[in-house]
MARBA-3410 file (N, C-alpha, C, O; in Angstrom, 1 decimal):
163
21.1,11.7,7.4,21.2,10.1,8.3,19.9,10.2,9.3,19.6,9.2,10.0 ~ 19.1,11.4,9.4,18.1,11.2,10.0,17.0,10.6,9.4,16.2,9.9,10.0 ~ 17.0,11.0,7.9,16.1,10.2,7.0,16.1,8.6,6.8,15.0,8.0,6.7 ~ 17.1,8.1,6.9,17.5,6.6,7.0,16.9,6.2,8.3,15.9,5.5,8.2 ~ 17.3,6.5,9.5,16.7,6.0,10.5,15.1,6.5,10.7,14.6,6.1,11.8
14.4,7.1,10.2,13.3,7.3,10.1,12.7,6.3,9.3,11.6,5.7,9.6 ~ 13.3,6.0,8.1,12.8,4.8,7.3,12.9,3.4,8.0,12.1,2.5,7.9 ~ 14.2,3.2,8.8,14.0,1.5,9.2,13.3,1.8,10.5,13.0,0.8,11.1 ~ 12.9,2.9,10.9,11.9,3.0,12.1,10.6,2.5,11.8,10.0,1.8,12.6 ~ 10.0,2.9,10.4,8.9,2.6,9.9,8.8,1.4,9.5,7.8,0.7,9.8
9.6,0.9,8.9,9.9,-0.5,8.2,9.8,-1.7,9.6,9.3,-2.8,9.5 ~ 10.6,-1.1,10.7,10.6,-2.0,11.8,9.3,-2.2,12.5,8.9,-3.2,12.8 ~ 8.7,-1.0,12.6,7.3,-1.0,13.1,6.3,-1.6,12.0,5.3,-2.1,12.4 ~ 6.4,-1.7,10.8,5.4,-2.7,9.8,6.0,-4.2,10.0,5.2,-5.2,9.9 ~ 6.9,-4.3,10.3,7.4,-5.6,10.4,6.9,-6.4,11.8,6.6,-7.6,11.9
6.8,-5.2,13.1,6.5,-6.0,14.0,5.2,-6.1,14.2,4.8,-6.8,15.1 ~ 4.1,-5.4,13.4,2.8,-5.4,13.5,2.4,-6.6,12.3,1.3,-7.2,12.2 ~ 3.2,-6.7,11.7,2.7,-7.8,10.9,3.0,-9.2,11.7,2.2,-10.1,11.9 ~ 4.4,-9.2,12.2,4.8,-10.5,13.1,3.7,-10.5,14.2,3.0,-11.6,14.4 ~ 3.4,-9.7,14.8,2.0,-9.7,15.9,0.8,-10.4,15.6,0.1,-11.1,16.3
0.7,-10.0,14.5,-0.9,-10.3,14.2,-0.7,-11.6,12.9,-1.5,-11.8,12.0 ~ 0.4,-12.2,13.1,0.5,-13.4,12.1,-0.5,-14.6,12.4,-1.2,-15.2,11.6 ~ -0.5,-14.8,13.7,-1.3,-15.9,14.1,-2.7,-15.7,14.0,-3.5,-16.6,13.7 ~ -3.1,-14.4,14.4,-4.5,-14.3,14.3,-5.1,-14.3,12.9,-6.2,-14.7,12.7 ~ -4.1,-13.7,11.8,-4.9,-13.8,10.5,-5.1,-15.4,9.9,-6.1,-15.7,9.2
-4.0,-16.4,10.3,-4.2,-17.5,10.1,-5.2,-18.4,10.7,-5.7,-19.4,10.1 ~ -5.5,-17.9,11.9,-6.4,-18.5,12.4,-7.7,-18.1,12.2,-8.7,-18.8,12.7 ~ -8.0,-16.9,11.3,-9.3,-16.5,10.9,-10.3,-17.7,10.0,-11.5,-18.0,10.1 ~ -9.2,-18.1,9.1,-9.9,-19.1,8.2,-9.1,-20.4,8.0,-9.6,-21.4,7.4 ~ -7.8,-20.5,8.5,-7.2,-21.9,8.5,-6.2,-21.6,7.4,-5.3,-22.5,7.3
-6.2,-20.5,6.4,-5.2,-20.3,5.6,-4.5,-18.9,5.9,-4.9,-18.1,6.8 ~ -3.5,-18.7,5.0,-2.8,-17.1,5.2,-3.6,-16.1,4.2,-4.1,-16.2,3.2 ~ -3.4,-15.2,4.9,-4.2,-14.0,4.3,-3.2,-12.8,4.0,-3.4,-11.6,4.3 ~ -2.0,-13.4,3.4,-1.0,-12.5,3.0,-0.9,-12.6,1.3,-0.9,-13.6,0.6 ~ -0.7,-11.1,0.8,-0.5,-11.2,-0.4,0.8,-10.2,-0.7,1.2,-9.4,0.1
1.4,-10.7,-2.1,2.6,-9.7,-2.5,2.5,-9.4,-3.9,2.1,-10.3,-4.7 ~ 2.8,-8.2,-4.4,2.7,-7.9,-5.9,3.3,-6.4,-5.9,4.3,-6.1,-5.2 ~ 2.5,-5.5,-6.6,2.9,-4.3,-7.2,1.6,-3.0,-6.5,0.4,-3.1,-6.2 ~ 2.3,-2.2,-6.4,0.8,-0.7,-6.2,1.8,0.3,-7.0,3.0,0.5,-7.0 ~ 0.6,1.0,-7.7,1.2,2.4,-8.1,0.3,3.5,-7.6,-0.9,3.4,-7.3
1.1,4.5,-7.5,0.1,5.8,-7.0,0.8,6.9,-7.6,1.4,7.0,-8.7 ~ 0.6,8.0,-6.6,1.3,9.4,-6.9,2.6,9.5,-7.2,3.5,9.7,-6.3 ~ 3.1,9.4,-8.5,4.6,9.5,-8.6,5.5,8.3,-8.3,6.7,8.4,-8.2 ~ 5.0,7.2,-8.1,5.6,6.1,-7.8,4.8,4.7,-7.9,3.6,4.5,-7.8 ~ 5.9,3.6,-8.2,5.4,2.5,-8.4,6.3,1.3,-7.7,7.5,1.4,-7.7
5.7,0.5,-7.2,6.8,-0.4,-6.6,6.0,-1.9,-6.2,5.0,-2.4,-6.7 ~ 6.9,-2.4,-5.1,6.3,-3.4,-4.4,5.5,-3.3,-3.4,5.5,-2.2,-2.8 ~ 4.6,-4.3,-3.0,3.7,-4.1,-2.1,3.5,-5.5,-1.4,3.7,-6.6,-2.1 ~ 3.1,-5.4,0.0,2.6,-6.9,0.7,1.5,-6.1,1.5,1.5,-5.0,2.1 ~ 0.6,-7.0,1.3,-0.7,-6.8,2.3,-0.8,-8.2,3.5,-0.4,-9.4,3.5
-1.4,-7.7,4.2,-2.1,-8.7,5.2,-3.5,-8.3,5.9,-3.7,-7.2,6.5 ~ -4.4,-9.3,5.7,-5.6,-9.1,6.6,-5.4,-9.3,7.9,-4.5,-10.0,8.4 ~ -6.2,-8.5,8.5,-5.9,-8.7,10.0,-7.2,-9.1,10.6,-7.3,-9.6,11.7 ~ -8.4,-9.0,9.8,-9.5,-9.5,10.1,-10.6,-9.4,8.9,-10.3,-8.8,7.9 ~ -11.8,-9.8,9.0,-12.6,-9.8,7.8,-12.9,-8.4,7.3,-13.4,-8.3,6.2
-12.5,-7.4,8.0,-12.7,-5.7,7.6,-11.5,-5.3,7.7,-11.3,-4.8,6.6 ~ -10.6,-5.2,8.5,-9.3,-4.7,8.1,-8.0,-5.4,7.7,-7.9,-6.6,7.8 ~ -7.1,-4.5,7.1,-6.2,-5.0,6.6,-4.9,-4.1,6.7,-5.1,-3.0,7.1 ~ -3.5,-4.6,6.4,-2.2,-3.6,6.5,-1.8,-3.6,4.9,-2.4,-4.3,4.2 ~ -0.9,-2.7,4.5,-0.3,-2.9,3.3,0.8,-1.9,3.7,0.7,-0.8,4.3
2.3,-2.7,3.0,3.4,-1.8,3.1,3.7,-1.5,1.4,3.2,-2.2,0.6 ~ 4.4,-0.4,1.2,4.6,-0.2,0.0,6.1,0.3,-0.1,6.5,1.3,0.6 ~ 6.8,-0.2,-0.8,8.1,0.6,-1.3,8.3,0.8,-2.9,8.9,0.0,-3.7 ~ 7.8,2.2,-3.4,7.7,2.7,-4.3,9.1,3.2,-4.9,9.6,4.2,-4.4 ~ 9.8,2.5,-6.0,11.0,3.1,-6.5,11.1,3.1,-7.9,12.1,3.4,-8.5
9.9,2.8,-8.3,10.0,3.1,-9.6,8.9,4.6,-10.1,7.7,4.7,-9.8 ~ 9.5,5.4,-10.7,9.1,6.7,-10.8,9.6,8.0,-10.5,10.8,8.0,-10.1 ~ 9.0,9.3,-10.6,9.9,10.3,-10.4,10.3,10.3,-8.8,11.3,11.0,-8.4 ~ 9.5,9.7,-8.0,9.9,9.9,-6.7,10.0,8.4,-6.0,9.6,7.5,-6.7 ~ 10.6,8.3,-4.8,10.7,7.0,-4.0,9.8,7.3,-2.7,9.9,8.4,-2.1
8.9,6.1,-2.5,8.4,6.4,-1.1,8.6,5.1,-0.4,9.1,4.1,-1.0 ~ 8.2,4.9,0.7,8.1,4.0,1.8,7.1,4.4,2.6,7.2,5.5,3.2 ~ 5.7,3.4,2.9,4.6,4.0,3.2,3.9,2.8,3.6,4.1,1.7,3.1 ~ 2.9,3.1,4.7,2.1,2.1,5.0,1.0,2.2,4.9,0.7,3.4,4.5 ~ 0.0,1.6,4.9,-1.6,2.1,4.8,-2.3,1.2,5.9,-1.8,0.2,6.4
-3.3,1.6,6.0,-4.6,0.8,6.7,-5.7,1.0,5.8,-6.0,2.0,5.3 ~ -6.3,-0.4,5.7,-7.6,-0.7,4.9,-8.5,-1.2,5.4,-8.3,-2.2,6.1 ~ -9.9,-0.7,5.2,-11.0,-0.9,6.0,-12.1,-1.4,4.8,-12.5,-0.5,4.1 ~ -12.5,-2.7,4.5,-13.2,-3.2,3.8,-14.5,-3.0,4.1,-15.1,-3.7,4.9 ~ -15.3,-1.8,3.4,-16.7,-1.2,3.6,-17.9,-2.4,3.0,-19.0,-2.5,3.5
-17.7,-3.0,2.3,-18.4,-4.1,1.7,-17.5,-5.3,0.9,-16.5,-4.9,0.2 ~ -17.8,-6.5,1.1,-17.0,-7.5,0.6,-18.1,-8.8,-0.1,-19.1,-9.3,0.4 ~ -17.8,-9.0,-1.0,-18.4,-10.1,-1.7,-17.6,-11.3,-2.2,-16.4,-11.3,-2.0 ~ -18.1,-12.1,-2.7,-17.1,-13.2,-3.0,-16.0,-12.9,-3.9,-14.9,-13.3,-3.6 ~ -16.2,-12.2,-4.9,-14.8,-11.6,-6.0,-14.6,-10.4,-5.7,-13.8,-9.9,-6.5
-15.0,-9.7,-4.8,-14.6,-8.0,-4.7,-14.5,-7.7,-3.7,-15.1,-8.4,-2.8 ~ -14.0,-6.6,-3.2,-14.0,-6.0,-2.1,-14.0,-4.3,-2.3,-13.2,-3.8,-3.1 ~ -15.1,-3.3,-1.4,-15.1,-1.9,-1.5,-14.3,-1.5,-0.3,-14.7,-1.7,0.8 ~ -13.2,-0.8,-0.7,-12.5,-0.5,0.7,-12.0,1.0,0.6,-12.1,1.8,-0.4 ~ -11.5,1.4,1.9,-11.4,2.8,2.1,-9.8,2.6,2.7,-9.5,1.8,3.6
-8.9,3.5,2.3,-7.6,3.7,3.1,-7.2,4.8,3.7,-7.8,5.9,3.5 ~ -6.0,4.7,4.4,-5.4,6.0,5.1,-3.9,5.3,4.8,-3.7,4.1,4.7 ~ -2.9,6.5,4.6,-1.7,6.2,4.0,-0.8,7.1,4.7,-1.1,8.3,4.6 ~ 0.2,6.7,5.2,1.5,7.5,5.7,2.7,7.1,5.2,2.9,5.9,4.8 ~ 3.6,8.0,5.1,5.0,7.5,4.7,6.0,8.7,4.6,5.8,9.8,5.0
7.0,8.1,4.0,8.0,9.2,3.4,8.3,9.1,1.9,8.6,8.1,1.3 ~ 8.2,10.4,1.4,8.7,10.5,0.0,9.7,11.2,-0.5,9.7,12.4,-0.2 ~ 10.8,10.7,-1.3,12.0,11.1,-1.7,11.9,11.4,-3.1,11.2,10.8,-4.0 ~ 12.7,12.5,-3.3,12.7,13.1,-4.4,14.3,13.5,-4.7,15.0,13.9,-3.8 ~ 14.7,13.4,-6.0,16.3,13.9,-6.4,16.1,14.8,-7.6,15.8,14.3,-8.7
16.2,16.0,-7.3,15.8,17.2,-8.4,17.6,17.4,-9.2,17.8,18.4,-9.9 ~ 18.3,16.8,-8.9,19.4,16.9,-9.6,20.2,18.3,-9.2,20.5,18.4,-8.1 ~ 20.3,19.1,-10.0,21.1,20.4,-9.6,20.2,21.3,-8.3,20.7,22.1,-7.5 ~ 18.8,20.8,-8.6,18.1,21.7,-7.6,18.4,21.2,-6.3,18.5,22.0,-5.4 ~ 18.6,20.0,-6.1,18.9,19.1,-4.6,18.0,18.1,-4.4,17.2,17.8,-5.3
18.0,17.3,-3.2,17.4,16.1,-3.2,16.3,16.7,-1.8,16.5,17.6,-1.0 ~ 15.1,15.9,-1.9,14.5,16.3,-0.6,13.6,15.1,-0.2,13.1,14.3,-1.0 ~ 13.3,14.9,1.2,12.8,14.1,1.9,11.7,14.6,2.8,11.9,15.4,3.7 ~ 10.6,14.0,2.6,9.5,14.5,3.3,8.5,13.4,4.0,8.6,12.2,3.8 ~ 7.8,14.0,4.9,6.5,13.0,5.2,5.2,13.4,4.7,4.8,14.6,4.8
4.5,12.4,4.2,3.3,12.6,3.5,2.4,11.6,4.0,2.7,10.5,4.6 ~ 1.2,12.2,3.7,-0.3,11.5,4.2,-1.0,11.0,2.8,-0.4,11.3,1.7 ~ -2.1,10.4,2.8,-3.1,10.3,1.8,-4.1,9.2,2.1,-3.9,8.2,2.8 ~ -5.4,9.5,1.6,-6.6,8.7,1.6,-7.1,8.3,0.6,-6.5,8.7,-0.4 ~ -8.2,7.4,0.4,-9.0,7.4,-0.6,-9.8,5.8,-0.5,-9.8,5.0,0.4
-10.4,5.8,-1.7,-11.1,4.6,-1.9,-10.9,3.6,-3.0,-10.6,4.1,-4.1 ~ -11.0,2.3,-2.9,-11.0,1.4,-4.2,-11.7,0.2,-4.1,-12.4,-0.1,-3.1 ~ -11.4,-0.5,-5.2,-12.0,-1.8,-5.4,-11.2,-2.8,-5.7,-10.6,-2.6,-6.8 ~ -10.9,-4.1,-5.1,-10.2,-5.0,-5.5,-11.2,-6.3,-6.0,-12.3,-6.6,-5.5 ~ -10.6,-6.8,-7.0,-11.1,-7.9,-7.9,-10.3,-8.7,-8.0,-9.1,-8.6,-8.4
-11.1,-10.2,-7.5,-10.5,-11.5,-7.7,-10.6,-12.1,-9.0,-11.7,-12.4,-9.3 ~ -9.7,-12.3,-9.9,-10.0,-12.8,-11.5,-10.5,-14.0,-11.3,-10.8,-14.5,-12.4 ~ -10.7,-14.8,-10.2,-11.0,-16.2,-10.4,-12.6,-16.3,-10.4,-13.2,-17.4,-10.2 ~ -13.0,-15.1,-10.6,-14.4,-14.9,-11.0,-14.8,-15.4,-12.3,-16.0,-15.8,-12.5 ~ -13.7,-15.2,-13.3,-13.7,-15.4,-14.5,-13.6,-17.1,-14.8,-14.2,-17.7,-15.6
-12.7,-17.5,-14.1,-12.3,-19.4,-14.0,-11.9,-19.6,-12.5,-10.9,-19.0,-12.0 ~ -12.4,-20.2,-12.1,-11.9,-20.9,-10.7,-10.7,-21.5,-10.8,-10.1,-21.7,-9.7 ~ -10.3,-21.9,-11.7,-8.8,-22.5,-12.1,-7.8,-21.7,-12.2,-6.6,-22.1,-12.3 ~ -8.0,-20.4,-12.2,-7.1,-19.1,-12.2,-6.2,-19.1,-10.9,-6.8,-19.2,-9.9 ~ -4.7,-18.9,-10.9,-4.3,-18.3,-9.6,-4.8,-17.2,-8.7,-5.4,-16.3,-9.1
-4.6,-17.3,-7.5,-5.7,-16.3,-6.6,-5.1,-14.8,-6.8,-5.2,-14.0,-5.8 ~ -4.7,-14.2,-7.8,-4.2,-12.9,-8.3,-5.8,-11.8,-8.2,-6.9,-11.8,-8.6 ~ -5.1,-10.9,-7.3,-6.6,-9.4,-7.0,-5.9,-8.6,-7.9,-4.7,-8.4,-8.0 ~ -6.8,-8.0,-8.4,-6.7,-6.6,-9.1,-7.1,-5.2,-8.3,-7.8,-5.3,-7.4 ~ -6.7,-4.3,-8.5,-7.4,-3.1,-7.6,-7.1,-1.7,-8.4,-6.1,-1.6,-9.1
-8.0,-0.9,-8.1,-8.2,0.6,-8.9,-8.7,1.3,-7.8,-9.7,1.0,-7.2 ~ -7.8,2.5,-7.5,-8.2,3.4,-6.4,-8.3,4.9,-6.8,-7.6,5.4,-7.6 ~ -9.1,5.5,-6.1,-8.8,7.0,-6.3,-8.8,7.6,-5.0,-9.5,7.4,-4.1 ~ -7.5,8.5,-5.1,-7.1,8.9,-3.5,-6.5,10.3,-3.7,-6.2,10.8,-4.9 ~ -6.4,11.0,-2.6,-5.6,12.1,-2.1,-4.3,11.9,-1.7,-4.2,11.0,-1.0
-3.4,12.4,-2.0,-2.1,12.4,-1.4,-1.4,13.9,-1.1,-1.4,14.8,-2.0 ~ -0.8,14.0,0.0,-0.1,15.3,0.1,1.0,15.2,0.7,1.3,14.4,1.6 ~ 2.0,16.2,0.1,3.4,15.7,0.7,3.9,17.0,0.3,4.1,17.4,-0.8 ~ 4.4,17.8,1.7,4.9,19.2,1.4,6.7,19.1,1.5,7.4,18.7,2.5 ~ 7.1,19.5,0.3,8.6,19.6,0.2,9.0,21.0,-0.2,8.1,21.9,-0.4
10.2,21.3,-0.2,10.6,23.0,-0.5,10.5,22.9,-2.2,9.8,23.8,-2.7 ~ 11.1,22.1,-3.0,10.6,22.1,-4.2,9.6,21.6,-5.2,9.3,22.1,-6.2 ~ 9.3,20.7,-4.7,8.1,19.6,-5.2,7.1,19.6,-4.3,6.7,18.5,-3.8 ~ 6.6,20.5,-3.9,5.3,20.6,-2.8,4.0,20.0,-3.8,4.1,20.1,-5.0 ~ 3.1,19.3,-3.3,2.1,18.4,-4.0,1.0,18.1,-3.1,1.3,17.6,-2.0
-0.2,18.4,-3.5,-1.5,17.5,-2.9,-2.1,17.2,-4.1,-2.2,18.0,-5.0 ~ -2.5,15.9,-4.3,-3.1,15.6,-5.7,-4.0,14.6,-5.5,-3.8,13.8,-4.6 ~ -5.0,14.5,-6.4,-6.4,13.5,-6.5,-5.8,12.8,-7.9,-5.9,13.3,-9.1 ~ -5.3,11.6,-7.6,-5.0,10.5,-8.6,-5.8,9.0,-8.5,-6.5,8.6,-7.6 ~ -5.3,8.4,-9.6,-5.6,7.1,-9.8,-4.5,6.2,-9.4,-3.4,6.5,-9.8
-4.7,5.2,-8.7,-3.8,4.1,-8.4,-4.4,2.8,-8.8,-5.5,2.6,-8.7 ~ -3.2,1.9,-9.2,-3.5,0.5,-9.4,-3.0,-0.5,-8.8,-1.9,-0.2,-8.4 ~ -3.2,-1.9,-8.6,-2.2,-2.7,-8.2,-2.8,-4.2,-8.7,-3.7,-4.5,-9.4 ~ -1.9,-5.1,-7.9,-2.0,-6.3,-8.8,-1.2,-7.1,-7.8,0.1,-7.0,-7.6 ~ -1.9,-8.0,-7.2,-1.2,-8.8,-5.8,-1.7,-10.6,-6.0,-2.8,-10.9,-6.6
-0.9,-11.4,-5.5,-0.7,-12.4,-5.8,-0.9,-13.1,-4.1,-0.1,-12.9,-3.3 ~ -2.2,-13.9,-3.9,-2.5,-14.2,-2.5,-2.3,-15.5,-2.3,-2.8,-16.4,-2.9 ~ -1.4,-15.8,-1.2,-1.1,-17.1,-0.8,-1.2,-17.3,0.4,-1.0,-18.5,0.8
END
């Protein structure tokens, strides 16, 4: 029960943050800065939503339910370099990872991570393509569990439709 209340608290905080910054993100360029898609990372893959807070900062919420683990996490992204069709960014991540080990039991633990990646707009190929952005990342994730303890350097991938 404690785990569910933590998850709901994190989701509520992300929702409040997204609501509070909505008008600012839209006023930056006259168009919405939201994107929705998928994100893969260590042991999970799932749906993801992003929102630009400024030209340099963005937030991302991830619900990873495909894979050996499930996670609910949030990220802060900082764009180090931005060009017309790509961004180089770093990120910090925190969330809850859950694992069901069958006869061993199940576990839920808090985890953190960080890394860097590049996001590319495929309209660089043809301006008539829809606004789909692809990303590749290299990051370190650490989660401390009793039976499935890990800290791992790994690749992540994402695809998001910006609207």
